[in-house]
VOGU-3710 file (C-alpha; in Angstrom, 3 decimals, decimal comma):
1> xxxxxxxxxx> 0,000/0,000/0,000  1,372/3,415/-0,929  1,786/6,190/1,634  -1,141/8,263/0,332  -3,601/5,371/0,707  -2,221/4,570/4,158  -2,716/8,175/5,273  -6,255/8,179/3,893  -7,224/4,989/5,720  -5,729/6,148/9,020
11> xxxxxxxxxx> -7,271/9,612/8,629  -10,754/8,074/8,430  -10,432/6,494/11,906  -12,151/8,003/14,953  -11,324/6,172/18,178  -12,891/7,487/21,372  -13,968/6,447/24,846  -17,190/7,411/26,598  -16,749/8,436/30,233  -19,257/9,319/32,931
21> xxxxxxxxxx> -20,481/8,744/36,448  -22,643/5,603/36,845  -26,227/5,944/35,617  -25,630/9,031/33,500  -26,711/7,044/30,433  -23,324/6,060/28,996  -24,217/2,625/27,651  -27,517/4,016/26,341  -25,637/6,711/24,401  -23,324/4,051/22,983
31> xxxxxxxxxx> -26,342/2,074/21,784  -27,872/5,118/20,110  -24,624/6,001/18,346  -24,641/2,456/16,965  -28,298/2,843/16,026  -27,869/6,089/14,126  -24,640/4,840/12,614  -26,585/1,934/11,123  -24,606/-0,696/13,047  -27,721/-2,046/14,782
41> xxxxxxxxxx> -31,408/-1,814/13,923  -32,887/-1,904/17,409  -31,430/-0,366/20,541  -31,648/-2,120/23,876  -32,003/-0,456/27,256  -29,475/-1,412/29,912  -32,202/-1,899/32,509  -34,221/-3,819/29,953  -37,766/-5,023/30,360  -38,631/-8,555/29,295
51> xxxxxxxxxx> -39,893/-7,382/25,918  -36,806/-5,296/25,176  -33,308/-6,187/24,092  -30,356/-5,899/26,400  -27,666/-3,407/25,539  -25,498/-4,653/22,683  -22,306/-3,482/24,348  -22,967/-5,399/27,601  -21,945/-9,015/26,970  -21,536/-10,349/30,503
61> xxxxxxxxxx> -24,694/-11,739/32,109  -23,907/-10,001/35,410  -23,866/-6,650/33,579  -27,395/-7,341/32,412  -28,540/-8,341/35,883  -27,000/-5,313/37,591  -27,739/-2,778/34,840  -24,161/-1,470/34,852  -21,139/-1,883/32,611  -18,444/-3,956/34,308
71> xxxxxxxxxx> -16,038/-4,459/31,404  -14,842/-2,201/28,634  -16,441/-3,005/25,305  -14,789/-2,313/21,957  -17,236/-1,664/19,146  -16,476/-0,715/15,546  -18,718/0,420/12,711  -18,530/2,470/9,518  -20,536/5,635/8,963  -20,389/8,304/6,260
81> xxxxxxxxxx> -16,867/7,360/5,201  -15,516/7,100/8,759  -14,424/3,997/10,657  -15,595/4,543/14,224  -14,092/2,692/17,186  -16,080/3,190/20,407  -14,628/2,207/23,763  -17,538/1,919/26,190  -16,048/1,900/29,675  -17,340/1,054/33,162
91> xxxxxxxxxx> -18,598/4,125/34,977  -18,560/2,604/38,458  -15,496/3,694/40,435  -14,822/0,102/41,544  -13,791/-0,647/37,969  -11,796/2,530/37,339  -8,610/0,508/36,768  -10,085/-1,004/33,592  -11,415/2,390/32,527  -8,092/4,191/33,011
101> xxxxxxxxxx> -6,241/1,592/30,912  -8,871/1,810/28,190  -8,459/5,597/28,025  -4,857/5,097/26,910  -6,249/3,554/23,695  -8,501/6,535/22,885  -7,694/9,596/20,773  -10,579/11,577/22,260  -13,270/11,220/24,910  -16,981/11,887/25,129
111> xxxxxxxxxx> -17,919/13,066/28,613  -21,523/12,329/29,491  -23,227/14,482/32,143  -26,610/13,918/33,778  -28,480/17,228/33,283  -30,106/16,993/36,716  -26,953/16,071/38,663  -24,203/17,959/36,880  -20,553/17,027/37,407  -20,296/13,955/39,650
121> xxxxxxxxxx> -17,304/12,422/41,433  -16,338/9,693/38,964  -16,793/12,013/35,988  -14,358/14,419/37,614  -11,738/11,685/38,142  -11,983/10,374/34,602  -11,922/13,877/33,152  -8,610/14,570/34,868  -7,118/11,374/33,392  -8,129/12,599/29,918
131> xxxxxxxxxx> -6,759/16,041/30,725  -3,413/14,589/31,776  -3,213/12,770/28,466  -4,120/15,993/26,638  -6,850/14,396/24,547  -9,845/16,373/23,209  -13,008/16,099/25,307  -16,537/16,438/23,925  -19,448/16,897/26,350  -22,964/15,505/25,938
141> xxxxxxxxxx> -25,447/16,769/28,559  -28,001/13,967/28,797  -31,604/13,606/30,038  -32,775/17,123/29,161  -36,274/15,774/28,606  -36,447/15,555/32,421  -36,227/18,315/35,001  -32,655/19,569/34,894  -30,286/22,236/36,068  -30,270/25,521/34,168
151> xxxxxxxxxx> -28,086/24,998/31,049  -26,081/28,163/31,753  -25,387/26,860/35,264  -24,277/23,525/33,800  -21,868/25,280/31,452  -20,519/27,304/34,368  -20,163/24,128/36,446  -18,113/22,450/33,707  -15,736/25,410/33,688  -15,427/25,890/37,461
161> xxxxxxxxxx> -15,312/22,247/38,583  -13,249/20,837/35,714  -11,221/23,910/34,804  -11,893/23,689/31,079  -13,612/26,250/28,867  -16,905/25,170/27,305  -18,573/26,102/24,041  -22,237/25,246/23,403  -22,650/23,732/19,926  -26,416/23,569/20,380
171> xxxxxxxxxx> -28,832/24,878/23,007  -31,861/23,330/24,722  -35,276/24,955/24,363  -36,988/24,410/27,705  -36,557/21,301/29,844  -38,585/18,475/31,383  -42,250/18,643/30,407  -41,611/21,939/28,584  -38,682/20,575/26,562  -39,281/21,616/22,935
181> xxxxxxxxxx> -36,004/20,677/21,293  -32,520/22,001/20,567  -31,233/24,930/18,544  -28,107/24,378/16,432  -25,907/27,477/16,791  -23,999/26,728/13,575  -26,955/26,208/11,220  -29,782/28,128/12,911  -31,916/24,976/12,688  -34,220/23,727/15,422
191> xxxxxxxxxx> -34,615/20,018/16,040  -38,040/19,552/17,577  -38,611/17,125/20,419  -41,757/15,012/20,406  -42,833/13,207/23,567  -42,219/9,505/23,146  -40,226/10,112/19,980  -39,371/6,454/20,121  -36,733/4,500/21,958  -36,312/2,110/19,049
201> xxxxxxxxxx> -36,900/4,124/15,895  -33,977/5,836/14,182  -36,348/8,228/12,387  -35,240/11,756/13,353  -37,779/14,220/14,823  -39,158/17,084/12,671  -36,678/19,937/12,241  -36,868/23,406/10,760  -35,325/26,851/10,566  -35,728/29,030/13,661
211> xxxxxxxxxx> -37,572/31,566/11,465  -40,080/29,007/10,169  -43,544/30,087/11,456  -44,549/26,464/12,167  -41,408/25,885/14,203  -41,897/29,134/16,138  -45,543/28,335/16,802  -44,619/24,929/18,202  -42,086/26,442/20,574  -44,204/29,303/21,906
221> xxxxxxxxxx> -43,375/32,973/22,466  -42,077/32,638/26,045  -39,518/29,936/25,222  -38,580/31,725/21,993  -37,760/34,891/23,921  -35,792/32,883/26,497  -33,875/31,142/23,682  -32,963/34,427/21,984  -31,861/35,961/25,313  -29,645/32,989/26,148
231> xxxxxxxxxx> -28,119/32,771/22,665  -27,400/36,524/22,738  -25,688/36,038/26,097  -23,606/33,142/24,759  -22,627/35,137/21,668  -21,683/38,179/23,734  -20,084/36,718/26,847  -19,446/33,062/25,990  -16,196/31,475/24,851  -15,214/31,548/21,202
241> xxxxxxxxxx> -14,891/28,320/19,286  -11,375/27,222/18,332  -10,593/23,882/16,681  -6,952/24,212/17,728  -7,908/24,614/21,402  -10,366/21,716/21,158  -7,533/19,570/19,772  -5,347/20,530/22,737  -8,091/19,687/25,233  -8,481/23,320/26,361
251> xxxxxxxxxx> -12,090/23,779/25,190  -14,884/21,218/25,276  -17,719/21,467/22,725  -21,028/20,935/24,571  -24,145/19,250/23,170  -27,556/18,806/24,802  -30,065/16,011/24,290  -31,696/12,810/25,542  -29,985/9,558/24,583  -32,868/7,403/25,801
261> xxxxxxxxxx> -35,286/9,185/23,465  -32,856/9,304/20,539  -32,835/13,062/20,789  -29,804/15,187/19,924  -27,717/12,102/19,159  -27,585/12,543/15,332  -26,705/16,227/15,804  -23,907/15,235/18,161  -22,604/12,384/15,973  -22,356/14,534/12,823
271> xxxxxxxxxx> -20,529/17,352/14,610  -18,271/14,985/16,540  -17,050/13,226/13,388  -16,051/16,581/11,892  -14,296/17,837/15,016  -12,733/14,740/16,623  -9,091/13,950/15,813  -7,809/11,095/13,684  -5,256/8,713/15,304  -2,522/10,682/17,027
281> xxxxxxxxxx> 1,265/10,203/17,344  2,525/8,234/20,354  5,492/8,751/22,639  7,933/5,818/22,664  11,428/5,018/23,884  12,566/5,730/20,311  10,893/9,129/20,028  7,499/10,204/18,661  5,846/7,519/16,521  3,570/8,821/13,748
291> xxxxxxxxxx> 0,480/6,689/12,999  1,265/6,715/9,252  4,640/5,057/9,884  4,633/2,005/7,625  5,891/-0,366/10,326  3,049/-2,034/12,242  2,979/-1,526/16,010  0,411/-1,747/18,794  0,022/-2,542/22,464  -2,360/-4,588/24,595
301> xxxxxxxxxx> -4,567/-2,494/26,858  -7,041/-5,171/27,903  -7,330/-8,953/28,182  -10,708/-10,643/28,563  -11,229/-14,318/29,327  -14,352/-16,307/28,435  -16,002/-13,782/26,124  -17,322/-16,832/24,301  -18,652/-19,203/26,969  -18,707/-22,162/24,571
311> xxxxxxxxxx> -15,018/-21,917/23,668  -13,549/-20,552/26,941  -11,327/-18,262/24,911  -9,039/-15,400/25,886  -8,993/-12,248/23,806  -6,262/-9,624/24,015  -7,357/-6,167/22,843  -4,730/-4,347/20,778  -4,677/-0,645/19,982  -2,883/-0,304/16,650
321> xxxxxxxxxx> -0,603/2,719/16,906  1,127/2,730/13,536  1,003/1,156/10,124  -1,262/-1,529/8,755  -2,181/-4,983/9,999  -2,476/-7,748/7,410  -4,016/-11,124/8,158  -1,405/-13,717/9,050  1,437/-11,216/9,556  4,343/-11,976/11,875
331> xxxxxxxxxx> 5,162/-9,589/14,716  7,619/-9,479/17,597  6,392/-9,718/21,193  8,920/-7,283/22,674  8,764/-8,533/26,283  9,788/-12,083/25,333  11,419/-11,172/21,979  9,426/-14,013/20,426  7,881/-13,954/16,978  4,113/-14,389/16,840
341> xxxxxxxxxx> 1,794/-14,940/13,917  -1,402/-12,909/14,111  -3,443/-15,497/12,273  -7,033/-14,540/13,086  -7,360/-11,058/14,607  -10,969/-10,113/15,047  -13,128/-7,054/14,870  -15,260/-7,141/18,005  -18,863/-6,091/18,325  -19,875/-7,213/21,836
351> xxxxxxxxxx> -20,130/-11,016/21,404  -20,104/-10,875/17,616  -16,783/-11,480/15,883  -15,538/-10,889/12,359  -12,171/-12,144/11,139  -10,194/-9,209/9,777  -8,048/-9,165/6,671  -6,645/-5,733/7,459  -6,732/-2,969/10,043  -4,994/0,363/10,479
361> xxxxxxxxxx> -3,585/2,692/13,123  -6,461/3,767/15,359  -8,312/0,458/15,088  -8,910/-1,905/18,009  -8,485/-5,585/17,190  -8,702/-8,711/19,292  -6,300/-11,657/19,106  -6,558/-15,078/20,722  -4,148/-15,430/23,629  -2,848/-18,745/24,908
371> xxxxxxxxxx> -1,471/-17,151/28,068  1,673/-15,441/26,739  0,308/-11,899/26,532  -0,027/-9,350/29,324  -1,545/-5,897/29,593  0,996/-3,357/28,353  2,784/-5,796/26,014  3,953/-4,362/22,682  3,577/-6,144/19,342  5,590/-4,711/16,468
381> xxxxxxxxxx> 7,561/-5,599/13,372  10,791/-4,192/14,831  12,023/-5,308/18,250  12,880/-2,859/21,031  9,906/-0,520/20,780  8,183/0,490/24,033  5,242/2,806/24,615  4,555/4,800/27,785  3,899/2,550/30,785  0,320/1,574/31,534
391> xxxxxxxxxx> -1,150/3,173/34,675  -0,688/1,081/37,822  -3,400/0,945/40,481  -2,611/-0,244/43,959  -5,489/-2,248/45,492  -7,303/-0,879/48,521  -9,508/-3,847/49,491  -8,247/-7,312/50,383  -9,770/-10,721/51,033  -8,645/-14,326/51,359
401> xxxxxxxxxx> -10,390/-16,599/48,854  -11,037/-20,256/49,782  -12,440/-23,026/47,571  -15,734/-24,439/48,820  -15,024/-27,791/47,106  -11,411/-29,034/47,175  -12,073/-31,201/44,101  -12,330/-27,980/42,067  -8,721/-26,990/42,881  -7,499/-27,145/39,273
411> xxxxxxxxxx> -10,377/-24,991/37,944  -9,939/-22,549/40,840  -6,221/-22,007/40,174  -6,896/-21,554/36,444  -9,701/-19,060/37,109  -7,642/-16,976/39,533  -4,686/-16,931/37,142  -6,746/-15,895/34,119  -8,649/-13,184/35,973  -5,351/-11,875/37,309
421> xxxxxxxxxx> -3,952/-11,702/33,769  -6,979/-9,640/32,733  -5,881/-7,031/35,261  -9,189/-7,389/37,117  -7,584/-8,522/40,383  -4,212/-8,524/42,125  -3,212/-11,933/43,480  -0,917/-12,299/46,491  0,388/-15,495/48,086  0,736/-15,667/51,839
431> xxxxxxxxxx> 4,205/-17,000/52,721  2,638/-19,606/55,010  -0,401/-20,625/52,939  -0,652/-22,505/49,626  -2,124/-21,373/46,309  -5,533/-22,793/47,298  -6,161/-19,771/49,545  -4,694/-16,706/47,844  -5,182/-13,143/49,046  -6,933/-11,041/46,438
441> xxxxxxxxxx> -6,544/-7,276/46,221  -8,998/-5,081/44,306  -9,600/-1,362/43,873  -13,325/-1,500/44,740  -15,491/-3,871/46,803  -17,857/-4,588/43,899  -14,992/-6,403/42,182  -15,267/-9,167/44,787  -18,863/-9,764/43,681  -17,735/-9,957/40,065
451> xxxxxxxxxx> -14,894/-12,311/41,036  -17,258/-14,633/42,930  -19,764/-14,565/40,051  -17,220/-15,255/37,320  -15,514/-18,081/39,219  -18,896/-19,719/39,704  -20,360/-19,137/36,231  -17,251/-19,386/34,042  -15,123/-21,916/35,939  -17,702/-23,853/37,950
461> xxxxxxxxxx> -16,040/-22,965/41,259  -17,803/-21,763/44,397  -15,652/-19,795/46,814  -15,801/-18,299/50,280  -14,575/-14,716/50,611  -12,987/-13,731/53,918  -12,477/-9,957/53,984  -9,263/-8,721/55,581  -8,746/-5,468/57,530  -5,867/-4,188/55,401
471> xxxxxxxxxx> -6,266/-0,998/53,358  -2,929/-0,651/51,552  -0,156/-2,748/50,043  3,469/-1,700/49,828  6,374/-3,457/48,149  9,648/-4,075/49,989  13,192/-5,151/49,176  14,032/-8,817/49,580  15,692/-8,484/52,962  15,550/-11,388/55,409
481> xxxxxxxxxx> 15,538/-9,191/58,500  12,767/-6,905/57,170  10,631/-9,846/56,024  10,964/-11,543/59,430  10,121/-8,347/61,332  7,003/-7,572/59,245  5,886/-11,211/59,296  5,867/-11,165/63,081  4,094/-7,810/63,375  0,373/-7,739/64,180
491> xxxxxxxxxx> 0,020/-4,715/61,890  1,014/-6,462/58,674  1,117/-9,613/56,538  3,998/-10,326/54,170  3,038/-11,739/50,779  4,465/-12,450/47,322  2,902/-10,922/44,226  2,458/-12,668/40,853  6,104/-11,994/39,938  7,449/-13,231/43,298
501> xxxxxxxxxx> 8,155/-9,705/44,526  7,893/-9,224/48,289  5,028/-7,014/49,423  3,351/-6,255/52,720  -0,327/-5,696/53,493  -0,814/-2,904/56,031  -3,770/-1,660/58,052  -3,481/1,960/56,913  -1,087/4,739/55,909  -0,430/5,736/59,506
511> xxxxxxxxxx> 0,768/2,218/60,412  2,934/2,134/57,290  4,545/5,431/58,199  5,124/4,319/61,795  6,760/1,027/60,749  8,881/2,784/58,146  10,212/5,364/60,601  10,550/2,990/63,577  12,483/0,268/61,735  13,906/2,276/58,816
521> xxxxxxxxxx> 12,039/0,240/56,224  11,612/1,625/52,731  8,144/0,986/51,306  7,393/1,242/47,554  3,959/2,030/46,138  4,425/-0,424/43,247  6,790/-3,226/42,195  10,262/-1,944/41,471  10,446/-3,327/37,924  7,425/-1,150/37,050
531> xxx> 9,178/1,879/38,507  12,351/1,193/36,563  10,541/0,705/33,263
//
């Protein structure tokens, strides 16, 4: 393939993650983007009724039962000449580790805000991760068909709480029961909202020019006056639009709508595709890597076991960072320096799979993993390449896991190992206890429920979870005196991590500080090989 064609293919890619606080409507928005993009013909609600479909992007049964996204889904579809890769991430803070890693694979982010609640805690955390990475952020204010905060107050909240300038691309006309639609500031068109405009139909509501008498009559004089006053205020005192500042993550374009009622989503999608960046260059140990570099390279940001319950498979998700993938190509696994053949990479669409013949920088592909691959591993045609290190999250909740039935030992060990390799849990081995009763560390308590569920449903193993009082883990040097002292202390338990590094579980930060100062012990917040790399 010549360079011009390669640039054209890569330039058509839009790869973004959707971030929000739980229950802001993130998975619903994902579904509606797929609906309007023509990728699906019927959208499912996350909290589905018996007669409705479940959300396409939620593939795990527990997600459907709980009505939340637990894993990150990678979904790809084509629309109006673009190849769109959506990374739908968990909103619940207990799964932020998976979300943070997924954000490294995105070139931009869509921040979803509940119009009634405004900026919430998890949204704020995820926003700052995007800000640190310097990626463009687009804001969709959802649920405006319900009672909501004043839109000017919401814009002000975005600026004051998140510290980013906002620019309204469209503007709501009324709210709740008086919600009449949205006004597009670029075109002067009004998209009218009709009650019950259909959760399943992709037919857009009636639109018209703001000066159309029928449109004006439907809105009413009071709301028309309010709209003109607010638009005048935005034009006079609001921020000015700048594509360059959007690209740098300094200004967020803001859109209003209702994902559940299909409203405002087409308006958002069309504008987003024009404004969002194509795949961006990446920092490496060999300098800045341009996506149009002919040499193929990518890294693994997620591993998921048992996506297909019938085959018990493991899929490693790869973000392609440069060049072109061709079916059957050979690449180097830089951590082991081994050559691998990417025989059947797949395009993923929830549980649906399509074998790919080619893919380009910006795309997300899945490859079968026999157990060699880890999160953060680099696959490339030239050995020695390394990307920036994946974020490391130290667990804050700990529990000892025991098998209920000793005859299931083999399945238990396999399940724990595979879930650990996904990055879903941290596994520690007590120096005095065997592998049948490991200590599991997680970021959030809800992960223990997911662990128990997946061991039971995917591996046929029932377990007992004994919660431990420890709140932090710190790594230590392999020093016989230090290990003996901490092993004998009532404040701590010495363990080995998956790579046989010594670590210690501690009750809290105060105890850690006291032990460190009293016995001159140096504690590390993560394994030393991660720090060095």
